[in-house]
LOBA-849784 format. One record per residue (C-alpha): x, y, z; residue number from 1. Coordinates in nm, 3 decimals. Each point is the difference from the previous one (the first is absolute). Layout:
BEGIN
@X X; Y Y; Z Z; k NUM .
...
***
This chain:
BEGIN
@X 1.407; Y 0.829; Z 1.554; k 1 .
@X 0.067; Y -0.355; Z 0.112; k 2 .
@X -0.093; Y -0.270; Z -0.250; k 3 .
@X -0.325; Y -0.179; Z 0.073; k 4 .
@X 0.012; Y -0.345; Z 0.160; k 5 .
@X -0.290; Y -0.238; Z 0.063; k 6 .
@X -0.116; Y -0.094; Z 0.346; k 7 .
@X -0.009; Y -0.371; Z -0.081; k 8 .
@X 0.137; Y -0.231; Z -0.272; k 9 .
@X -0.151; Y -0.337; Z -0.092; k 10 .
@X 0.201; Y -0.218; Z -0.237; k 11 .
@X -0.102; Y -0.304; Z -0.201; k 12 .
@X 0.235; Y -0.287; Z 0.082; k 13 .
@X 0.076; Y -0.060; Z -0.368; k 14 .
@X 0.173; Y 0.339; Z -0.031; k 15 .
@X 0.167; Y 0.010; Z 0.342; k 16 .
@X 0.347; Y 0.008; Z -0.160; k 17 .
@X -0.083; Y 0.197; Z -0.313; k 18 .
@X 0.253; Y 0.279; Z -0.051; k 19 .
@X -0.272; Y 0.267; Z -0.004; k 20 .
@X -0.152; Y -0.139; Z 0.319; k 21 .
@X 0.341; Y 0.008; Z 0.168; k 22 .
@X 0.063; Y 0.358; Z -0.110; k 23 .
@X -0.346; Y 0.107; Z 0.115; k 24 .
@X 0.042; Y -0.150; Z 0.346; k 25 .
@X 0.356; Y 0.132; Z 0.033; k 26 .
@X -0.143; Y 0.352; Z -0.032; k 27 .
@X -0.252; Y -0.076; Z 0.277; k 28 .
@X 0.222; Y -0.136; Z 0.279; k 29 .
@X -0.242; Y 0.064; Z 0.288; k 30 .
@X -0.324; Y -0.089; Z -0.178; k 31 .
@X -0.181; Y -0.321; Z 0.108; k 32 .
@X 0.014; Y -0.274; Z -0.267; k 33 .
@X -0.223; Y -0.306; Z -0.030; k 34 .
@X 0.027; Y -0.288; Z -0.249; k 35 .
@X -0.303; Y -0.187; Z -0.134; k 36 .
@X -0.055; Y -0.276; Z -0.256; k 37 .
@X -0.316; Y 0.148; Z -0.149; k 38 .
@X -0.076; Y 0.290; Z -0.232; k 39 .
@X -0.370; Y 0.006; Z 0.085; k 40 .
@X -0.117; Y 0.340; Z 0.114; k 41 .
@X -0.182; Y -0.148; Z 0.299; k 42 .
@X 0.319; Y -0.175; Z 0.118; k 43 .
@X 0.207; Y 0.316; Z -0.043; k 44 .
@X -0.255; Y 0.201; Z 0.197; k 45 .
@X -0.007; Y -0.273; Z 0.265; k 46 .
@X 0.378; Y 0.013; Z 0.035; k 47 .
@X 0.009; Y 0.377; Z 0.041; k 48 .
@X -0.014; Y 0.139; Z 0.349; k 49 .
@X -0.045; Y 0.349; Z -0.141; k 50 .
@X -0.309; Y -0.097; Z -0.199; k 51 .
@X -0.144; Y -0.211; Z 0.280; k 52 .
@X 0.023; Y 0.296; Z 0.239; k 53 .
@X -0.149; Y 0.252; Z -0.242; k 54 .
@X -0.333; Y 0.156; Z 0.092; k 55 .
@X -0.307; Y -0.123; Z -0.185; k 56 .
@X -0.075; Y 0.294; Z -0.228; k 57 .
@X 0.099; Y -0.022; Z -0.367; k 58 .
@X 0.220; Y 0.309; Z 0.031; k 59 .
@X 0.184; Y -0.146; Z 0.300; k 60 .
@X 0.062; Y -0.324; Z -0.190; k 61 .
@X 0.123; Y 0.191; Z -0.304; k 62 .
@X 0.245; Y 0.207; Z 0.204; k 63 .
@X 0.124; Y -0.307; Z 0.187; k 64 .
@X 0.052; Y -0.185; Z -0.328; k 65 .
@X 0.229; Y 0.275; Z -0.124; k 66 .
@X 0.243; Y -0.101; Z 0.275; k 67 .
@X 0.018; Y -0.369; Z -0.093; k 68 .
@X 0.206; Y -0.140; Z -0.288; k 69 .
@X -0.039; Y -0.351; Z -0.136; k 70 .
@X 0.300; Y -0.114; Z -0.206; k 71 .
@X -0.112; Y -0.274; Z -0.232; k 72 .
@X 0.093; Y -0.197; Z -0.312; k 73 .
@X -0.023; Y 0.143; Z -0.351; k 74 .
@X -0.305; Y -0.200; Z -0.110; k 75 .
@X -0.182; Y 0.176; Z -0.289; k 76 .
@X 0.169; Y 0.338; Z 0.009; k 77 .
@X -0.089; Y 0.093; Z -0.360; k 78 .
@X -0.352; Y 0.037; Z -0.134; k 79 .
@X -0.222; Y 0.231; Z -0.209; k 80 .
@X -0.237; Y 0.258; Z 0.147; k 81 .
@X -0.326; Y 0.057; Z -0.185; k 82 .
@X -0.254; Y 0.259; Z 0.109; k 83 .
@X -0.323; Y -0.198; Z 0.059; k 84 .
@X -0.222; Y 0.300; Z -0.082; k 85 .
@X 0.053; Y 0.067; Z -0.371; k 86 .
@X -0.174; Y 0.337; Z 0.029; k 87 .
@X 0.302; Y 0.132; Z 0.187; k 88 .
@X 0.309; Y 0.072; Z -0.210; k 89 .
@X 0.292; Y -0.189; Z 0.150; k 90 .
@X 0.216; Y -0.194; Z -0.247; k 91 .
@X 0.112; Y -0.352; Z 0.088; k 92 .
@X 0.349; Y -0.024; Z 0.141; k 93 .
@X 0.248; Y -0.259; Z 0.123; k 94 .
@X 0.050; Y -0.002; Z 0.376; k 95 .
@X 0.317; Y -0.084; Z 0.185; k 96 .
@X -0.108; Y -0.088; Z 0.352; k 97 .
@X 0.322; Y 0.034; Z 0.195; k 98 .
@X -0.221; Y 0.100; Z 0.290; k 99 .
@X -0.373; Y 0.002; Z 0.074; k 100 .
@X -0.158; Y 0.248; Z 0.238; k 101 .
@X 0.361; Y 0.110; Z -0.018; k 102 .
@X -0.013; Y 0.340; Z 0.161; k 103 .
@X 0.029; Y 0.124; Z 0.356; k 104 .
@X -0.128; Y 0.350; Z -0.077; k 105 .
@X -0.348; Y 0.074; Z 0.130; k 106 .
@X -0.156; Y 0.194; Z -0.288; k 107 .
@X -0.364; Y 0.038; Z 0.092; k 108 .
@X -0.136; Y -0.063; Z -0.349; k 109 .
@X 0.210; Y -0.305; Z -0.085; k 110 .
@X -0.216; Y -0.258; Z -0.180; k 111 .
@X 0.202; Y -0.282; Z 0.157; k 112 .
@X -0.165; Y 0.076; Z 0.334; k 113 .
@X -0.298; Y -0.216; Z -0.090; k 114 .
@X 0.100; Y -0.160; Z -0.329; k 115 .
@X 0.248; Y -0.232; Z 0.170; k 116 .
@X 0.044; Y 0.082; Z 0.365; k 117 .
@X -0.321; Y -0.161; Z 0.123; k 118 .
@X 0.129; Y -0.339; Z -0.123; k 119 .
@X 0.376; Y 0.064; Z 0.011; k 120 .
@X 0.059; Y 0.251; Z 0.281; k 121 .
@X 0.379; Y 0.008; Z -0.027; k 122 .
@X 0.276; Y 0.102; Z -0.241; k 123 .
@X 0.122; Y -0.285; Z -0.220; k 124 .
@X 0.353; Y 0.008; Z -0.143; k 125 .
@X 0.088; Y -0.260; Z -0.263; k 126 .
@X 0.357; Y -0.122; Z -0.016; k 127 .
@X 0.169; Y -0.270; Z -0.214; k 128 .
@X 0.095; Y 0.267; Z -0.253; k 129 .
@X 0.151; Y -0.249; Z -0.243; k 130 .
@X -0.335; Y -0.179; Z -0.028; k 131 .
@X -0.173; Y 0.333; Z -0.056; k 132 .
@X 0.246; Y 0.081; Z -0.277; k 133 .
@X -0.079; Y -0.334; Z -0.161; k 134 .
@X -0.371; Y 0.090; Z 0.002; k 135 .
@X 0.078; Y 0.336; Z -0.162; k 136 .
@X 0.219; Y -0.168; Z -0.262; k 137 .
@X -0.280; Y -0.241; Z -0.083; k 138 .
@X -0.237; Y 0.290; Z -0.059; k 139 .
@X 0.256; Y 0.191; Z -0.206; k 140 .
@X 0.066; Y -0.309; Z -0.209; k 141 .
@X -0.363; Y -0.005; Z -0.111; k 142 .
@X 0.020; Y 0.352; Z -0.144; k 143 .
@X 0.193; Y 0.155; Z -0.285; k 144 .
@X -0.111; Y 0.342; Z 0.122; k 145 .
@X 0.132; Y 0.182; Z 0.307; k 146 .
@X -0.178; Y -0.084; Z 0.326; k 147 .
@X -0.017; Y 0.230; Z 0.302; k 148 .
@X -0.053; Y -0.149; Z 0.346; k 149 .
@X -0.177; Y 0.209; Z 0.263; k 150 .
@X 0.144; Y -0.060; Z 0.348; k 151 .
@X -0.202; Y 0.282; Z 0.159; k 152 .
@X -0.361; Y -0.111; Z -0.029; k 153 .
@X -0.007; Y -0.206; Z 0.321; k 154 .
@X 0.291; Y 0.169; Z 0.174; k 155 .
@X 0.215; Y 0.307; Z 0.022; k 156 .
@X 0.289; Y -0.095; Z -0.226; k 157 .
@X 0.275; Y 0.169; Z 0.203; k 158 .
@X -0.125; Y 0.044; Z 0.357; k 159 .
@X 0.164; Y -0.322; Z 0.123; k 160 .
@X 0.308; Y 0.016; Z -0.223; k 161 .
@X 0.225; Y 0.026; Z 0.307; k 162 .
@X -0.131; Y -0.340; Z 0.111; k 163 .
@X -0.064; Y -0.192; Z -0.322; k 164 .
@X 0.257; Y 0.148; Z -0.242; k 165 .
@X -0.249; Y -0.082; Z -0.274; k 166 .
@X 0.097; Y 0.304; Z -0.205; k 167 .
@X 0.370; Y -0.083; Z 0.019; k 168 .
@X -0.081; Y -0.352; Z -0.112; k 169 .
@X -0.249; Y 0.058; Z -0.280; k 170 .
@X 0.097; Y 0.336; Z -0.153; k 171 .
@X 0.337; Y -0.122; Z -0.142; k 172 .
@X -0.161; Y -0.331; Z -0.092; k 173 .
@X -0.273; Y 0.168; Z -0.207; k 174 .
@X 0.268; Y 0.219; Z -0.159; k 175 .
@X 0.152; Y -0.312; Z -0.155; k 176 .
@X -0.320; Y -0.158; Z -0.130; k 177 .
@X -0.097; Y -0.001; Z -0.367; k 178 .
@X -0.350; Y 0.140; Z 0.040; k 179 .
@X -0.073; Y 0.052; Z 0.369; k 180 .
@X -0.079; Y 0.324; Z 0.184; k 181 .
@X -0.065; Y 0.061; Z 0.368; k 182 .
@X -0.255; Y 0.255; Z 0.125; k 183 .
@X 0.043; Y 0.119; Z 0.359; k 184 .
@X -0.267; Y 0.215; Z 0.165; k 185 .
@X 0.084; Y 0.159; Z 0.332; k 186 .
@X -0.050; Y 0.266; Z 0.263; k 187 .
@X 0.341; Y -0.080; Z 0.145; k 188 .
@X 0.319; Y 0.202; Z -0.007; k 189 .
@X 0.215; Y -0.316; Z 0.025; k 190 .
@X 0.194; Y 0.061; Z -0.320; k 191 .
@X 0.358; Y 0.021; Z 0.125; k 192 .
@X 0.011; Y -0.382; Z -0.014; k 193 .
@X -0.065; Y -0.003; Z -0.376; k 194 .
@X 0.161; Y 0.313; Z -0.145; k 195 .
@X 0.326; Y -0.175; Z -0.090; k 196 .
@X -0.162; Y -0.292; Z -0.181; k 197 .
@X 0.034; Y -0.075; Z -0.371; k 198 .
@X -0.365; Y 0.035; Z -0.100; k 199 .
@X 0.024; Y 0.049; Z -0.379; k 200 .
@X -0.323; Y 0.207; Z 0.025; k 201 .
@X -0.186; Y -0.331; Z 0.044; k 202 .
@X -0.140; Y 0.100; Z 0.340; k 203 .
@X -0.263; Y 0.273; Z 0.009; k 204 .
@X -0.037; Y 0.173; Z 0.336; k 205 .
@X -0.332; Y 0.167; Z 0.077; k 206 .
@X -0.073; Y 0.211; Z 0.304; k 207 .
@X -0.344; Y 0.043; Z 0.148; k 208 .
@X -0.015; Y 0.368; Z 0.096; k 209 .
@X -0.276; Y 0.206; Z 0.154; k 210 .
@X -0.045; Y 0.357; Z 0.110; k 211 .
@X 0.224; Y 0.040; Z 0.309; k 212 .
@X -0.271; Y 0.075; Z 0.259; k 213 .
@X -0.221; Y -0.278; Z -0.138; k 214 .
@X 0.292; Y -0.240; Z 0.016; k 215 .
@X 0.085; Y 0.094; Z 0.360; k 216 .
@X -0.356; Y -0.055; Z 0.117; k 217 .
@X -0.102; Y -0.314; Z -0.186; k 218 .
@X 0.319; Y -0.182; Z -0.112; k 219 .
@X 0.095; Y -0.082; Z 0.356; k 220 .
@X 0.356; Y -0.121; Z 0.052; k 221 .
@X 0.108; Y 0.060; Z -0.361; k 222 .
@X 0.289; Y 0.234; Z -0.084; k 223 .
@X -0.094; Y 0.360; Z -0.061; k 224 .
@X -0.069; Y 0.150; Z -0.342; k 225 .
@X 0.342; Y 0.169; Z 0.004; k 226 .
@X 0.186; Y -0.319; Z 0.091; k 227 .
@X -0.173; Y -0.198; Z -0.274; k 228 .
@X 0.065; Y 0.272; Z -0.255; k 229 .
@X 0.368; Y 0.013; Z 0.093; k 230 .
@X 0.018; Y -0.379; Z -0.036; k 231 .
@X -0.155; Y 0.029; Z -0.347; k 232 .
@X 0.256; Y 0.267; Z -0.090; k 233 .
@X 0.286; Y -0.225; Z 0.110; k 234 .
@X -0.138; Y -0.289; Z -0.204; k 235 .
@X -0.041; Y 0.213; Z -0.311; k 236 .
@X 0.354; Y 0.132; Z 0.042; k 237 .
@X 0.114; Y -0.364; Z 0.013; k 238 .
@X -0.164; Y -0.056; Z -0.339; k 239 .
@X -0.313; Y -0.185; Z 0.104; k 240 .
@X -0.321; Y 0.071; Z -0.195; k 241 .
@X -0.220; Y 0.182; Z 0.254; k 242 .
@X -0.376; Y 0.031; Z 0.002; k 243 .
@X -0.254; Y 0.144; Z 0.243; k 244 .
@X -0.342; Y -0.092; Z 0.138; k 245 .
@X -0.209; Y 0.279; Z 0.149; k 246 .
@X -0.258; Y -0.222; Z 0.161; k 247 .
@X -0.237; Y 0.062; Z 0.165; k 248 .
@X -0.072; Y 0.365; Z -0.065; k 249 .
@X -0.202; Y 0.110; Z 0.305; k 250 .
@X -0.225; Y 0.309; Z -0.021; k 251 .
@X 0.110; Y 0.152; Z 0.330; k 252 .
@X -0.051; Y 0.369; Z 0.073; k 253 .
@X 0.184; Y 0.216; Z -0.256; k 254 .
@X 0.093; Y -0.315; Z -0.190; k 255 .
@X 0.069; Y 0.181; Z -0.327; k 256 .
@X 0.272; Y 0.221; Z 0.143; k 257 .
@X 0.147; Y -0.283; Z 0.205; k 258 .
@X 0.022; Y -0.246; Z -0.288; k 259 .
@X 0.122; Y 0.270; Z -0.239; k 260 .
@X 0.291; Y 0.068; Z 0.235; k 261 .
@X 0.075; Y -0.372; Z 0.039; k 262 .
@X 0.009; Y -0.048; Z -0.378; k 263 .
@X 0.226; Y 0.302; Z -0.041; k 264 .
@X 0.237; Y -0.150; Z 0.260; k 265 .
@X 0.005; Y -0.335; Z -0.177; k 266 .
@X 0.093; Y 0.141; Z -0.339; k 267 .
@X 0.255; Y 0.239; Z 0.144; k 268 .
@X 0.194; Y -0.297; Z 0.135; k 269 .
@X -0.058; Y -0.286; Z -0.244; k 270 .
@X -0.124; Y -0.069; Z -0.353; k 271 .
@X -0.232; Y -0.300; Z 0.023; k 272 .
@X -0.061; Y -0.171; Z -0.332; k 273 .
@X -0.355; Y -0.095; Z 0.100; k 274 .
@X -0.254; Y 0.101; Z 0.262; k 275 .
@X -0.300; Y -0.207; Z 0.107; k 276 .
@X -0.275; Y 0.181; Z 0.191; k 277 .
@X -0.274; Y -0.147; Z 0.218; k 278 .
@X -0.246; Y 0.107; Z 0.263; k 279 .
@X -0.161; Y -0.162; Z 0.303; k 280 .
@X -0.177; Y -0.325; Z -0.086; k 281 .
@X -0.098; Y -0.289; Z 0.222; k 282 .
@X -0.144; Y -0.347; Z -0.027; k 283 .
@X -0.353; Y -0.036; Z 0.137; k 284 .
@X 0.115; Y -0.180; Z 0.315; k 285 .
@X 0.253; Y 0.271; Z 0.075; k 286 .
@X -0.262; Y 0.268; Z -0.062; k 287 .
@X -0.244; Y -0.165; Z 0.240; k 288 .
@X 0.265; Y -0.006; Z 0.275; k 289 .
@X 0.088; Y 0.367; Z -0.050; k 290 .
@X -0.092; Y 0.097; Z 0.356; k 291 .
@X 0.234; Y -0.251; Z 0.163; k 292 .
@X 0.295; Y -0.061; Z -0.234; k 293 .
@X 0.196; Y 0.329; Z 0.004; k 294 .
@X 0.282; Y 0.086; Z 0.238; k 295 .
@X 0.023; Y 0.368; Z -0.094; k 296 .
@X -0.338; Y 0.096; Z 0.142; k 297 .
@X -0.341; Y 0.089; Z -0.137; k 298 .
@X 0.106; Y 0.223; Z -0.292; k 299 .
@X 0.043; Y -0.278; Z -0.253; k 300 .
@X -0.336; Y -0.150; Z 0.094; k 301 .
@X -0.162; Y 0.333; Z -0.086; k 302 .
@X 0.146; Y -0.014; Z -0.352; k 303 .
@X -0.153; Y -0.345; Z -0.045; k 304 .
@X -0.346; Y 0.125; Z 0.093; k 305 .
@X -0.022; Y 0.172; Z -0.339; k 306 .
@X 0.101; Y -0.309; Z -0.198; k 307 .
@X -0.207; Y -0.230; Z -0.217; k 308 .
@X 0.057; Y -0.315; Z -0.210; k 309 .
@X 0.200; Y 0.076; Z -0.313; k 310 .
@X -0.221; Y -0.226; Z -0.217; k 311 .
@X -0.343; Y -0.155; Z -0.018; k 312 .
@X -0.032; Y -0.348; Z 0.153; k 313 .
@X 0.118; Y -0.279; Z -0.231; k 314 .
@X 0.036; Y -0.375; Z 0.038; k 315 .
@X 0.344; Y -0.123; Z -0.103; k 316 .
@X 0.095; Y -0.352; Z -0.102; k 317 .
@X 0.021; Y -0.223; Z 0.304; k 318 .
@X -0.166; Y 0.253; Z 0.231; k 319 .
@X -0.321; Y -0.074; Z 0.190; k 320 .
@X -0.120; Y 0.358; Z 0.033; k 321 .
@X 0.044; Y 0.322; Z -0.198; k 322 .
@X 0.285; Y 0.236; Z 0.080; k 323 .
@X 0.005; Y 0.375; Z -0.036; k 324 .
@X 0.375; Y 0.042; Z -0.001; k 325 .
@X 0.190; Y 0.227; Z 0.231; k 326 .
@X -0.146; Y 0.292; Z 0.191; k 327 .
@X 0.137; Y 0.341; Z -0.087; k 328 .
@X -0.101; Y 0.362; Z -0.053; k 329 .
@X -0.258; Y 0.072; Z -0.270; k 330 .
@X 0.141; Y 0.004; Z -0.353; k 331 .
@X -0.025; Y 0.379; Z -0.031; k 332 .
@X 0.203; Y 0.049; Z 0.317; k 333 .
@X 0.264; Y -0.252; Z -0.106; k 334 .
@X 0.025; Y 0.174; Z -0.337; k 335 .
@X 0.051; Y 0.335; Z 0.173; k 336 .
@X 0.282; Y -0.143; Z 0.213; k 337 .
@X 0.171; Y -0.171; Z -0.293; k 338 .
@X -0.043; Y 0.292; Z -0.238; k 339 .
@X 0.168; Y 0.237; Z 0.243; k 340 .
@X 0.295; Y -0.234; Z 0.064; k 341 .
@X 0.045; Y -0.064; Z -0.373; k 342 .
@X 0.006; Y 0.373; Z -0.075; k 343 .
@X 0.252; Y 0.067; Z 0.276; k 344 .
@X 0.231; Y -0.275; Z -0.126; k 345 .
@X -0.032; Y 0.147; Z -0.350; k 346 .
@X 0.157; Y 0.324; Z 0.123; k 347 .
@X 0.331; Y -0.181; Z 0.052; k 348 .
@X 0.007; Y -0.310; Z -0.218; k 349 .
@X -0.152; Y -0.182; Z -0.295; k 350 .
@X 0.052; Y -0.336; Z 0.171; k 351 .
@X -0.252; Y -0.282; Z -0.042; k 352 .
@X -0.292; Y 0.021; Z 0.244; k 353 .
@X -0.241; Y -0.280; Z 0.089; k 354 .
@X -0.283; Y -0.050; Z 0.248; k 355 .
@X 0.011; Y -0.286; Z 0.247; k 356 .
@X -0.293; Y -0.243; Z 0.000; k 357 .
@X -0.246; Y 0.238; Z -0.162; k 358 .
@X -0.292; Y -0.017; Z -0.239; k 359 .
@X 0.032; Y 0.082; Z -0.369; k 360 .
@X -0.262; Y 0.271; Z 0.053; k 361 .
@X 0.217; Y 0.186; Z 0.251; k 362 .
@X 0.308; Y -0.044; Z -0.218; k 363 .
@X -0.182; Y 0.178; Z -0.281; k 364 .
@X -0.147; Y 0.266; Z 0.226; k 365 .
@X 0.349; Y 0.074; Z 0.130; k 366 .
@X 0.129; Y 0.042; Z -0.357; k 367 .
@X 0.188; Y -0.331; Z -0.028; k 368 .
@X -0.037; Y -0.279; Z -0.255; k 369 .
@X -0.087; Y -0.328; Z 0.178; k 370 .
@X 0.108; Y -0.204; Z -0.302; k 371 .
@X 0.355; Y 0.124; Z 0.053; k 372 .
@X 0.035; Y -0.093; Z 0.366; k 373 .
@X 0.368; Y 0.003; Z 0.095; k 374 .
@X 0.018; Y -0.027; Z 0.377; k 375 .
@X 0.316; Y 0.034; Z 0.205; k 376 .
@X 0.000; Y -0.377; Z 0.053; k 377 .
@X 0.008; Y -0.077; Z -0.373; k 378 .
@X 0.305; Y -0.009; Z -0.224; k 379 .
@X -0.024; Y 0.183; Z -0.332; k 380 .
@X -0.320; Y -0.107; Z -0.170; k 381 .
@X -0.372; Y 0.034; Z 0.035; k 382 .
@X -0.034; Y -0.373; Z 0.057; k 383 .
@X -0.316; Y -0.091; Z 0.183; k 384 .
@X -0.182; Y 0.319; Z -0.093; k 385 .
@X -0.335; Y -0.040; Z -0.169; k 386 .
@X -0.018; Y 0.189; Z -0.326; k 387 .
@X -0.376; Y -0.044; Z 0.012; k 388 .
@X -0.035; Y 0.243; Z 0.289; k 389 .
***
């Protein structure tokens, strides 16, 4: 398959001659380029012919935005993510924002659809890699302990590697640091660019995998299950630590047999050191737009009809009204899904298993200890877990 290219590139004047910018544009010789002096979202949208011509529906704007790349300065590329709802187990982690909304795949359940795209309806790529390294060094200098940086929370870490060369830049760099680790989460099979790098096991590659028919229907534009699994095999052969996310588990017809076969295929080909499992969950705004936000058709909307808030309403610090947390399946149904996946994994491996953004109650019901949360995006400890759960 031909590598993806954007339909339009908008570049901040301050990074016009940045080496990453120049490489990016050299790979897109026939793509329109515009230069602007602002990094305001409204000015970027105003400069984009693609976004200006997009139809008015939210879905149309989202799909148009996946064709527009804004190349901007580094700014604050390093920060800490903290889950605002403390009833949901999700340990704090350091983010490395090499890109935001940084994915051209059209996965129907992607939380970025509404979390960012309403305000920033375009892909942002941050360049000035030396400045980003300086920010990472500053963070590492404040810690005697190892620090892992997640580059896959706001982006697919490898999907644009052919354009940004971020992996080729940062993987060897992290390999030489005293206490730094890089976490890359992806659905991409763009690994040939990084297999020859000296990584010193300081970069952890994690693939998001789903049952093949589920992936084909809902993870629109992403490489197939088999292509991702082969990419993971190549990476593991090259010595990279490899982990897996099976997220979201979707209770389609005959889901037990389908997911059992997918798990068997995974462990026949690779030996992931950790697996994180999740199921469908949506913010309230996403849930309320369920009849107009999906490209794959009505099926996903039907799954959402049986959902409910994961928690009772609660007012959090700084909030004006109570929040109920994400919408998902009832706790008993989530436990059934997780319990089955955990048992199937146990047939092949004793690897660490965690649940993604789940309640302590469901952790316990699924047979896991929430005080020992060790997600795929963490390093080696249970840091951030609440022993009080």
